[in-house]
C-alpha positions in Angstrom: -14.7 1.7 -42.4 -12.0 3.3 -40.3 -8.3 3.5 -41.2 -5.9 5.3 -38.8 -2.2 5.7 -39.7 0.5 7.3 -37.6 -2.0 9.4 -35.5 -0.5 11.6 -32.9 -2.2 14.5 -31.1 -1.6 16.9 -28.3 -4.0 19.5 -26.9 -2.9 23.1 -26.9 0.0 23.7 -24.5 -0.1 20.1 -23.2 1.9 16.9 -23.8 0.9 14.3 -26.3 -2.4 12.7 -25.7 -2.0 10.2 -28.5 1.2 8.8 -29.9 1.5 7.0 -33.2 -1.9 5.2 -33.3 -2.3 2.7 -36.1 -5.8 1.1 -36.1 -8.1 -0.4 -38.7 -11.8 -1.0 -37.9 -13.8 -3.0 -40.4 -17.4 -2.2 -41.3 -19.8 -3.9 -38.9 -17.1 -4.5 -36.3 -17.5 -3.7 -32.6 -14.3 -2.7 -30.8 -13.7 -1.6 -27.2 -11.0 0.9 -26.3 -10.0 0.3 -22.7 -7.1 1.1 -20.4 -6.3 3.2 -17.4 -7.8 6.7 -17.0 -5.9 9.2 -19.1 -4.7 6.6 -21.5 -6.2 8.5 -24.5 -9.5 6.6 -25.1 -11.7 9.8 -25.0 -9.2 11.7 -27.1 -9.4 9.0 -29.8 -13.2 9.1 -29.8 -13.1 12.9 -30.1 -11.1 12.6 -33.2 -13.4 10.0 -34.7 -16.5 12.1 -34.1 -14.9 15.4 -35.2 -14.8 17.1 -31.9 -11.1 17.3 -32.5 -10.0 19.5 -34.1 -13.3 21.4 -34.5 -14.0 22.0 -30.8 -10.9 20.8 -29.0 -7.8 22.5 -30.5 -4.3 21.1 -30.7 -1.7 19.7 -33.0 -2.6 16.6 -35.0 -0.5 14.4 -37.2 -1.3 11.3 -39.3 -4.2 10.1 -41.4 -7.8 9.4 -40.3 -9.9 7.8 -43.1 -13.6 7.0 -42.5 -15.5 5.5 -45.4 -12.7 6.3 -47.8 -12.9 10.0 -46.8 -10.1 12.0 -45.2 -11.3 13.5 -41.9 -9.1 16.6 -42.5 -11.1 17.5 -45.6 -14.5 17.3 -43.9 -16.6 19.8 -41.9 -18.1 18.9 -38.6 -21.5 18.9 -40.4 -20.3 16.2 -42.8 -18.6 14.1 -40.1 -21.7 14.2 -37.8 -23.9 12.9 -40.6 -21.6 9.8 -40.7 -21.1 9.2 -37.0 -23.3 9.4 -33.9 -21.9 9.8 -30.4 -23.0 9.3 -26.8 -20.9 11.1 -24.3 -20.1 10.0 -20.7 -22.5 12.7 -19.5 -25.4 12.7 -21.9 -26.7 16.0 -20.5 -23.9 17.8 -22.3 -25.2 16.8 -25.7 -28.9 17.7 -25.3 -30.4 20.7 -27.1 -34.1 20.4 -26.2 -36.2 20.3 -23.1 -38.5 17.6 -24.4 -37.4 14.0 -25.1 -39.3 13.7 -28.4 -38.0 17.0 -29.6 -34.5 15.9 -28.7 -34.9 12.7 -30.7 -36.1 14.8 -33.7 -33.4 17.5 -33.4 -30.7 16.0 -35.5 -32.8 14.7 -38.5 -34.7 18.0 -38.5 -31.3 19.8 -38.9 -30.6 17.6 -41.9 -33.9 18.4 -43.5 -35.5 14.9 -43.2 -39.2 14.8 -43.9 -41.2 15.4 -40.7 -43.5 12.4 -41.3 -40.3 10.2 -41.7 -38.9 11.6 -38.5 -42.1 10.8 -36.6 -42.1 7.3 -38.0 -38.4 6.7 -37.1 -38.9 8.0 -33.5 -41.9 5.7 -33.0 -40.2 2.7 -34.4 -36.9 3.3 -32.5 -38.9 3.7 -29.2 -40.7 0.5 -30.0 -37.4 -1.4 -30.8 -35.9 -0.3 -27.5 -39.1 -0.5 -25.5 -38.9 3.2 -24.5 -42.3 4.5 -25.5 -42.8 5.6 -21.9 -40.0 8.1 -22.2 -41.5 10.0 -25.2 -42.9 13.5 -24.6 -41.1 13.7 -21.2 -39.1 16.6 -19.8 -35.4 15.9 -20.3 -34.5 17.1 -16.8 -37.1 15.0 -15.1 -35.3 11.8 -16.3 -32.9 9.8 -14.3 -29.3 9.6 -15.4 -29.9 6.1 -16.9 -33.0 7.3 -18.8 -31.0 10.3 -20.2 -28.4 7.8 -21.4 -31.1 5.7 -23.1 -32.5 8.8 -24.8 -29.1 9.7 -26.1 -28.6 6.2 -27.5 -32.1 6.2 -29.1 -31.3 9.5 -30.8 -28.5 7.6 -32.7 -30.9 5.0 -33.8 -33.4 7.6 -35.1 -30.7 9.4 -37.1 -29.5 6.1 -38.6 -25.7 6.6 -38.2 -23.5 4.0 -39.7 -20.7 4.7 -37.2 -21.6 4.8 -33.5 -19.1 6.1 -30.9 -19.8 5.6 -27.2 -17.7 7.1 -24.4 -18.0 5.4 -21.0 -21.7 4.6 -21.7 -22.2 2.5 -18.6 -20.4 4.7 -16.0 -23.5 6.0 -14.3 -25.9 3.2 -15.0 -27.4 0.6 -12.8 -27.3 -3.1 -13.8 -30.8 -3.1 -15.3 -30.0 -0.2 -17.5 -26.7 -1.7 -18.5 -28.6 -4.7 -19.6 -30.7 -2.5 -21.8 -27.6 -0.7 -23.2 -26.1 -4.1 -24.1 -29.3 -5.0 -25.9 -29.1 -1.8 -27.9 -25.5 -2.5 -28.9 -26.4 -6.0 -29.9 -29.2 -4.7 -32.1 -26.9 -2.2 -33.8 -24.3 -4.9 -34.3 -27.0 -7.2 -35.9 -27.8 -4.5 -38.4 -24.2 -4.0 -39.5 -23.3 -0.8 -37.6 -19.7 -0.1 -36.8 -19.3 0.6 -33.1 -16.4 2.0 -31.1 -16.8 1.9 -27.3 -14.4 3.6 -24.9 -15.1 1.7 -21.6 -13.8 0.7 -18.2 -16.6 -1.7 -17.3 -16.0 -4.8 -19.4 -18.3 -7.5 -18.0 -21.3 -6.6 -20.1 -19.3 -6.4 -23.3 -17.4 -9.6 -23.0 -19.7 -11.5 -25.5 -20.5 -8.5 -27.7 -17.2 -6.9 -28.7 -15.1 -8.4 -31.5 -11.8 -6.8 -30.4 -10.4 -5.2 -27.3 -7.8 -2.5 -27.7 -5.8 -1.7 -24.5 -4.3 1.7 -24.5 -1.5 3.2 -22.3 -0.2 6.7 -22.2 -1.7 7.6 -25.6 -0.5 4.5 -27.4 -1.9 1.1 -28.2 -0.3 -1.4 -25.8 -2.2 -4.6 -26.5 -4.7 -5.9 -29.1 -7.0 -8.9 -28.3 -9.6 -10.8 -30.2 -12.7 -11.8 -28.2 -11.6 -15.3 -27.4 -8.2 -14.3 -26.2 -9.5 -11.5 -24.1 -12.1 -13.8 -22.5 -9.3 -16.1 -21.3 -7.1 -13.5 -19.7 -6.4 -14.2 -16.0 -7.3 -11.8 -13.3 -3.6 -11.3 -12.7 -3.1 -10.2 -16.3 -6.2 -7.9 -16.2 -4.9 -6.3 -13.0 -1.4 -5.8 -14.5 -3.1 -3.9 -17.4 -5.1 -1.8 -14.9 -8.4 -3.3 -16.1 -11.6 -4.4 -14.4 -13.0 -7.9 -14.0 -14.5 -9.5 -17.1 -16.4 -12.2 -15.3 -18.2 -11.0 -12.2 -19.5 -14.5 -11.2 -16.0 -15.4 -10.0 -15.7 -12.5 -7.6 -15.8 -13.1 -3.8 -16.5 -10.5 -1.1 -13.6 -9.2 1.0 -13.0 -10.9 4.3 -15.5 -9.3 6.7 -14.1 -8.0 10.0 -15.8 -8.4 13.3 -19.1 -6.5 13.4 -19.1 -3.1 15.0 -20.6 -2.7 18.5 -21.5 0.9 18.0 -24.1 2.4 15.7 -25.7 5.5 14.4 -29.3 5.0 15.4 -31.8 6.5 12.9 -35.4 7.1 13.8 -38.5 8.5 12.0 -36.8 8.8 8.6 -40.0 9.9 6.8 -39.8 12.5 4.1 -41.9 13.7 1.1 -40.8 16.4 -1.3 -44.3 17.9 -1.7 -47.5 17.8 0.4 -49.9 15.0 -0.6 -47.1 13.2 -2.5 -46.2 9.6 -1.5 -43.4 9.3 1.0 -40.0 9.3 -0.8 -38.5 7.9 2.4 -40.4 5.7 4.8 -38.1 4.2 7.5 -39.2 3.8 11.1 -35.8 2.9 12.5 -32.4 1.8 11.3 -29.0 1.1 12.8 -25.8 1.9 10.8 -22.6 0.3 12.1 -19.9 2.9 13.0 -16.4 2.6 11.7 -17.6 0.3 8.8 -18.6 0.6 5.2 -22.3 0.2 4.4 -23.2 -0.2 0.7 -26.5 1.5 -0.1 -28.1 -0.2 -3.1 -31.4 0.0 -4.9 -32.8 0.7 -8.3 -33.2 4.2 -9.7 -35.9 6.0 -7.7 -35.6 3.7 -4.7 -34.8 6.6 -2.3 -31.0 6.3 -2.0 -30.2 10.0 -2.7 -33.1 11.2 -0.6 -31.8 9.1 2.3 -28.3 10.6 1.9 -29.7 14.1 1.7 -31.8 13.7 4.9 -28.9 12.1 6.8 -26.5 14.9 5.7 -28.9 17.6 6.8 -29.5 19.1 3.3 -33.3 18.8 3.5 -34.6 21.6 5.8 -38.1 20.0 6.2 -36.8 16.7 7.4 -37.6 16.0 11.0 -36.1 12.5 11.6 -33.6 11.9 14.4 -30.0 10.7 14.3 -28.6 9.4 17.6 -24.9 9.2 18.0 -24.0 7.4 21.2 -27.0 8.7 23.2 -26.8 12.3 21.9 -29.1 13.5 19.1 -27.4 15.2 16.2 -29.4 18.3 15.1 -29.6 19.3 11.5 -26.8 21.8 11.9 -24.6 19.2 13.7 -25.2 16.8 10.9 -24.2 19.4 8.3 -20.9 19.8 10.3 -20.4 16.0 10.9 -21.6 14.4 7.7 -20.1 15.0 4.2 -21.5 13.8 0.9 -19.6 13.5 -2.4 -22.1 13.9 -5.2 -22.3 11.6 -8.2 -22.0 14.7 -10.4 -18.9 16.3 -8.8 -19.1 19.3 -11.1 -21.6 20.7 -8.7 -19.1 20.8 -5.7 -15.9 22.0 -7.3 -15.5 25.7 -6.8 -11.8 26.8 -6.6 -9.6 28.2 -9.4 -7.1 25.3 -9.1 -6.7 21.9 -7.5 -4.6 23.1 -4.6 -7.1 25.8 -3.6 -9.9 23.2 -3.8 -8.3 21.2 -1.0 -7.8 24.3 1.0 -11.5 25.1 0.9 -12.0 21.8 2.8 -9.2 22.4 5.3 -7.4 25.8 5.4 -4.8 24.4 7.9 -3.2 22.1 5.3 0.5 22.6 4.7 2.0 22.6 1.2 3.6 19.2 2.0 0.2 17.7 3.2 -1.5 18.9 0.1 1.2 17.4 -2.1 1.0 14.1 -0.2 -2.8 14.0 -0.4 -2.9 14.7 -4.2 -0.1 12.1 -4.8 -2.2 9.5 -3.0 -5.2 10.2 -5.3 -3.0 10.3 -8.4 -3.6 14.0 -9.3 -0.5 15.7 -7.9 0.7 16.6 -11.5 -2.5 18.7 -11.9 -2.1 20.8 -8.8 -2.2 24.1 -10.8 -5.0 23.1 -13.1 -8.6 24.3 -12.9 -10.7 21.4 -11.3 -13.3 21.5 -14.1 -10.5 21.0 -16.7 -9.7 17.5 -15.2 -11.0 14.3 -16.6 -14.1 12.7 -15.1 -12.2 10.3 -13.0 -9.7 13.0 -11.8 -12.6 15.2 -10.8 -14.0 12.3 -8.8 -10.8 11.7 -7.0 -10.3 15.4 -6.2 -13.8 15.6 -4.7 -13.1 12.6 -2.5 -9.8 14.0 -1.4 -11.6 17.2 -0.4 -14.2 15.2 1.5 -11.5 13.3 3.5 -9.8 16.6 4.3 -12.9 17.9 6.0 -12.2 15.3 8.7 -15.9 14.6 9.3 -17.1 11.5 11.1 -19.6 10.3 8.5 -18.7 10.2 4.8 -21.2 9.5 2.1 -19.9 8.6 -1.4 -22.5 8.6 -4.3 -21.1 6.4 -7.0 -17.4 7.0 -6.1 -16.1 4.6 -8.8 -18.0 6.3 -11.7 -15.5 6.5 -14.6 -12.7 4.7 -12.8 -10.5 2.1 -14.4 -9.7 -1.2 -12.6 -6.5 0.2 -10.9 -8.2 3.3 -9.7 -11.3 1.4 -8.6 -9.2 -0.9 -6.5 -7.3 2.1 -5.1 -10.6 3.7 -4.3 -11.7 0.6 -2.5 -8.5 0.7 -0.4 -9.1 4.3 0.5 -12.6 3.6 1.6 -11.5 0.7 3.8 -8.7 2.8 5.3 -11.1 5.6 6.2 -13.4 3.0 7.9 -10.4 1.7 9.9 -9.6 5.2 11.0 -13.0 5.4 12.6 -15.1 7.0 9.9 -18.6 5.7 9.2 -18.8 5.2 5.5 -21.9 4.9 3.3 -21.3 4.1 -0.4 -24.2 4.5 -2.8 -23.3 2.4 -5.7 -24.3 0.3 -8.7 -20.8 -1.0 -9.0 -20.7 -4.7 -8.1 -16.9 -4.8 -8.2 -16.4 -1.9 -5.9 -19.1 -3.2 -3.5 -17.5 -6.6 -3.1 -14.1 -5.0 -2.6 -15.0 -2.6 0.2 -18.4 -3.2 1.8 -18.9 -4.7 5.3 -22.7 -4.5 5.2 -25.4 -4.0 2.5 -28.5 -1.9 2.9 -31.1 -2.3 0.2 -33.9 0.3 -0.4 -37.0 0.0 -2.4 -39.7 2.7 -2.7 -38.1 4.6 0.1 -38.2 1.6 2.5 -35.6 -0.9 3.8 -36.2 -4.3 2.2 -33.0 -5.9 3.3 -29.9 -5.3 5.5 -27.2 -8.0 5.9 -23.5 -8.6 6.4 -21.6 -9.0 3.1 -20.0 -12.4 3.4 -20.0 -15.6 1.3 -23.1 -16.8 3.1 -25.1 -13.7 2.0 -23.4 -13.4 -1.4 -26.3 -15.0 -3.2 -28.7 -12.2 -2.0 -26.4 -9.7 -3.7 -26.0 -11.7 -6.9 -29.8 -12.0 -7.1 -30.2 -8.2 -6.8 -27.6 -7.6 -9.5 -29.0 -10.4 -11.6 -25.6 -12.2 -11.7 -25.7 -15.9 -12.4 -23.8 -18.1 -10.0 -21.0 -20.0 -11.7 -23.0 -23.3 -11.5 -25.7 -21.6 -13.6 -23.4 -20.8 -16.5 
């Protein structure tokens, strides 16, 4: 199906992104490209789907043969008929405002009979149990629902080659389970699937081969059995995430804080006569600790964060900080939130200036030290939006820290991070808590949560359903929420 020989590539005016790649993917095979951020996974997927060289320019060497056809001799029109892609951010690949129109968009452009398209959409929605997402506004969907629509579009179009770039990075566990079912269905019908991914646990019994990349080259190749038996030490040395979440234990919990942020009357609705999006009478958040805020999509996590931060003008709830009440303006100056989509809070012309927007008193040496800590010092002169997803995330978090605010809220801070960076992020969050910051981490990432959280707060329909210390005694509660089987259940 795919034959790559001596492939090297560098983007315009940049160093090599790929270096002498040799890879064969058989028809019907599922492979996973993994490795540290910046190792070349996304670049390789862009070559396979034709985005390079048709949209991303640069110098390319070597051979790429797909279905006995040389990619260099094909137009993007021909390539896209053969392969279907789902990007890390599916919003960037939508063309329509309506979900059904989006599913019909590609086959319509290839002149497929309208009745056939309608039939294919109906059958695909039935296969994936997504009938409830038809005829919906694209921008009213959650991030996970957008990802499912992007995957369903591939099914409707009937591509033989499917390319997924970080498909689980913004998904909760329930949606990851549905994504896994989609991949299994595609595999059962003989599709060839290439997945660039950091999260590995859901793929461990689906993928045929794991290809570990490093600095643009293939470092290791593993069949499924061998990869399954790799020790945690080996995975860590490769910069990879856990493959078996059941074996993970929570960090050693420190003594419980004696001081709290006391929240009262956290009631909020977005429009009159609508049900309450937030319905919390009172709540205590431990200061100087990490509280993990969990809940399914639509449970009220983001609404809670926006109200605590002071972003919602109509919110009237109270936040008591050691007997003083923080007004909305005081919360705006004392609480900082890093969004899940950090593209919405990067404003400067280069990375250095982005940090200075947070703290104009920073010296050149302090900026260099900060960027080094977050692994982006080499990009100091680049435009923030030209960075990779993980690099943007680390820049936004560095900017948050430099505001020197007491309360820091991180919305999915490990999105798009490899194992090494995820563990570094956990360390940074723990260090901030030890420095006295009150940290709230909104996350679907079980690995990150176990690595950094002191306490867990679970929301459902805008209400608190559970709050507990994260220790081995309470681990089963967390495993139940994430639907993770205990080792004895396996």
